C-alpha positions as protocol buffer text, in pm:
chain_id: "A"
residue {
  index: 1
  type: UNK
  ca { x: -653 y: -1881 z: -579 }
}
residue {
  index: 2
  type: UNK
  ca { x: -485 y: -2125 z: -818 }
}
residue {
  index: 3
  type: UNK
  ca { x: -508 y: -2515 z: -835 }
}
residue {
  index: 4
  type: UNK
  ca { x: -252 y: -2748 z: -826 }
}
residue {
  index: 5
  type: UNK
  ca { x: -372 y: -2987 z: -1087 }
}
residue {
  index: 6
  type: UNK
  ca { x: -415 y: -2942 z: -1453 }
}
residue {
  index: 7
  type: UNK
  ca { x: -681 y: -3024 z: -1666 }
}
residue {
  index: 8
  type: UNK
  ca { x: -641 y: -3246 z: -1905 }
}
residue {
  index: 9
  type: UNK
  ca { x: -865 y: -3323 z: -2194 }
}
residue {
  index: 10
  type: UNK
  ca { x: -1084 y: -3623 z: -2182 }
}
residue {
  index: 11
  type: UNK
  ca { x: -968 y: -3872 z: -2436 }
}
residue {
  index: 12
  type: UNK
  ca { x: -1103 y: -4182 z: -2580 }
}
residue {
  index: 13
  type: UNK
  ca { x: -1037 y: -4538 z: -2371 }
}
residue {
  index: 14
  type: UNK
  ca { x: -780 y: -4685 z: -2679 }
}
residue {
  index: 15
  type: UNK
  ca { x: -612 y: -4357 z: -2731 }
}
residue {
  index: 16
  type: UNK
  ca { x: -334 y: -4429 z: -2478 }
}
residue {
  index: 17
  type: UNK
  ca { x: -254 y: -4751 z: -2585 }
}
residue {
  index: 18
  type: UNK
  ca { x: -251 y: -4645 z: -2954 }
}
residue {
  index: 19
  type: UNK
  ca { x: -11 y: -4353 z: -2850 }
}
residue {
  index: 20
  type: UNK
  ca { x: 208 y: -4605 z: -2684 }
}
residue {
  index: 21
  type: UNK
  ca { x: 210 y: -4879 z: -2966 }
}
residue {
  index: 22
  type: UNK
  ca { x: 347 y: -4613 z: -3220 }
}
residue {
  index: 23
  type: UNK
  ca { x: 603 y: -4531 z: -2980 }
}
residue {
  index: 24
  type: UNK
  ca { x: 735 y: -4852 z: -2947 }
}
residue {
  index: 25
  type: UNK
  ca { x: 722 y: -4881 z: -3334 }
}
residue {
  index: 26
  type: UNK
  ca { x: 896 y: -4593 z: -3353 }
}
residue {
  index: 27
  type: UNK
  ca { x: 1158 y: -4717 z: -3076 }
}
residue {
  index: 28
  type: UNK
  ca { x: 1192 y: -5024 z: -3296 }
}
residue {
  index: 29
  type: UNK
  ca { x: 1242 y: -4878 z: -3609 }
}
residue {
  index: 30
  type: UNK
  ca { x: 1514 y: -4650 z: -3482 }
}
residue {
  index: 31
  type: UNK
  ca { x: 1682 y: -4989 z: -3275 }
}
residue {
  index: 32
  type: UNK
  ca { x: 1679 y: -5143 z: -3637 }
}
residue {
  index: 33
  type: UNK
  ca { x: 1815 y: -4856 z: -3817 }
}
residue {
  index: 34
  type: UNK
  ca { x: 2080 y: -4806 z: -3567 }
}
residue {
  index: 35
  type: UNK
  ca { x: 2183 y: -5161 z: -3596 }
}
residue {
  index: 36
  type: UNK
  ca { x: 2192 y: -5097 z: -4015 }
}
residue {
  index: 37
  type: UNK
  ca { x: 2402 y: -4812 z: -3960 }
}
residue {
  index: 38
  type: UNK
  ca { x: 2699 y: -4801 z: -4227 }
}
residue {
  index: 39
  type: UNK
  ca { x: 2584 y: -5127 z: -4339 }
}
residue {
  index: 40
  type: UNK
  ca { x: 2512 y: -5111 z: -4743 }
}
residue {
  index: 41
  type: UNK
  ca { x: 2381 y: -5447 z: -4891 }
}
residue {
  index: 42
  type: UNK
  ca { x: 2186 y: -5686 z: -4669 }
}
residue {
  index: 43
  type: UNK
  ca { x: 2457 y: -5951 z: -4756 }
}
residue {
  index: 44
  type: UNK
  ca { x: 2727 y: -5764 z: -4559 }
}
residue {
  index: 45
  type: UNK
  ca { x: 2454 y: -5739 z: -4236 }
}
residue {
  index: 46
  type: UNK
  ca { x: 2383 y: -6095 z: -4258 }
}
residue {
  index: 47
  type: UNK
  ca { x: 2784 y: -6173 z: -4223 }
}
residue {
  index: 48
  type: UNK
  ca { x: 2839 y: -5919 z: -4002 }
}
residue {
  index: 49
  type: UNK
  ca { x: 2551 y: -6062 z: -3762 }
}
residue {
  index: 50
  type: UNK
  ca { x: 2656 y: -6408 z: -3769 }
}
residue {
  index: 51
  type: UNK
  ca { x: 3055 y: -6309 z: -3709 }
}
residue {
  index: 52
  type: UNK
  ca { x: 2908 y: -6114 z: -3405 }
}
residue {
  index: 53
  type: UNK
  ca { x: 2664 y: -6456 z: -3284 }
}
residue {
  index: 54
  type: UNK
  ca { x: 2974 y: -6693 z: -3335 }
}
residue {
  index: 55
  type: UNK
  ca { x: 3175 y: -6811 z: -3016 }
}
residue {
  index: 56
  type: UNK
  ca { x: 3484 y: -6648 z: -2938 }
}
residue {
  index: 57
  type: UNK
  ca { x: 3816 y: -6838 z: -3083 }
}
residue {
  index: 58
  type: UNK
  ca { x: 3937 y: -7022 z: -2732 }
}
residue {
  index: 59
  type: UNK
  ca { x: 4298 y: -6965 z: -2627 }
}
residue {
  index: 60
  type: UNK
  ca { x: 4517 y: -7247 z: -2688 }
}
residue {
  index: 61
  type: UNK
  ca { x: 4707 y: -7432 z: -2400 }
}
residue {
  index: 62
  type: UNK
  ca { x: 5047 y: -7277 z: -2522 }
}
residue {
  index: 63
  type: UNK
  ca { x: 4902 y: -6951 z: -2451 }
}
residue {
  index: 64
  type: UNK
  ca { x: 4763 y: -6998 z: -2130 }
}
residue {
  index: 65
  type: UNK
  ca { x: 5097 y: -7204 z: -2011 }
}
residue {
  index: 66
  type: UNK
  ca { x: 5321 y: -6860 z: -2163 }
}
residue {
  index: 67
  type: UNK
  ca { x: 5112 y: -6601 z: -2000 }
}
residue {
  index: 68
  type: UNK
  ca { x: 5132 y: -6799 z: -1669 }
}
residue {
  index: 69
  type: UNK
  ca { x: 5501 y: -6807 z: -1703 }
}
residue {
  index: 70
  type: UNK
  ca { x: 5528 y: -6472 z: -1792 }
}
residue {
  index: 71
  type: UNK
  ca { x: 5305 y: -6399 z: -1460 }
}
residue {
  index: 72
  type: UNK
  ca { x: 5564 y: -6579 z: -1249 }
}
residue {
  index: 73
  type: UNK
  ca { x: 5878 y: -6426 z: -1423 }
}
residue {
  index: 74
  type: UNK
  ca { x: 5739 y: -6067 z: -1295 }
}
residue {
  index: 75
  type: UNK
  ca { x: 5614 y: -6178 z: -980 }
}
residue {
  index: 76
  type: UNK
  ca { x: 6008 y: -6328 z: -927 }
}
residue {
  index: 77
  type: UNK
  ca { x: 6184 y: -6009 z: -971 }
}
């Protein structure tokens, strides 16, 4: 008769944490590589990061009024 459970090799108490640490380091390296994909120099990378973290341009009141008027015009037809 067979046994449902598999026998696992005994491992050192810190082996699991070591493996987990190595997997975490590998994942961080992959994330960093994905961030830098297509960027050749560090100056361009810094500029891109600054642009991405900058607040988006605010819509001025003229554009908002214009959009509201357009919506009213469409609603009236």
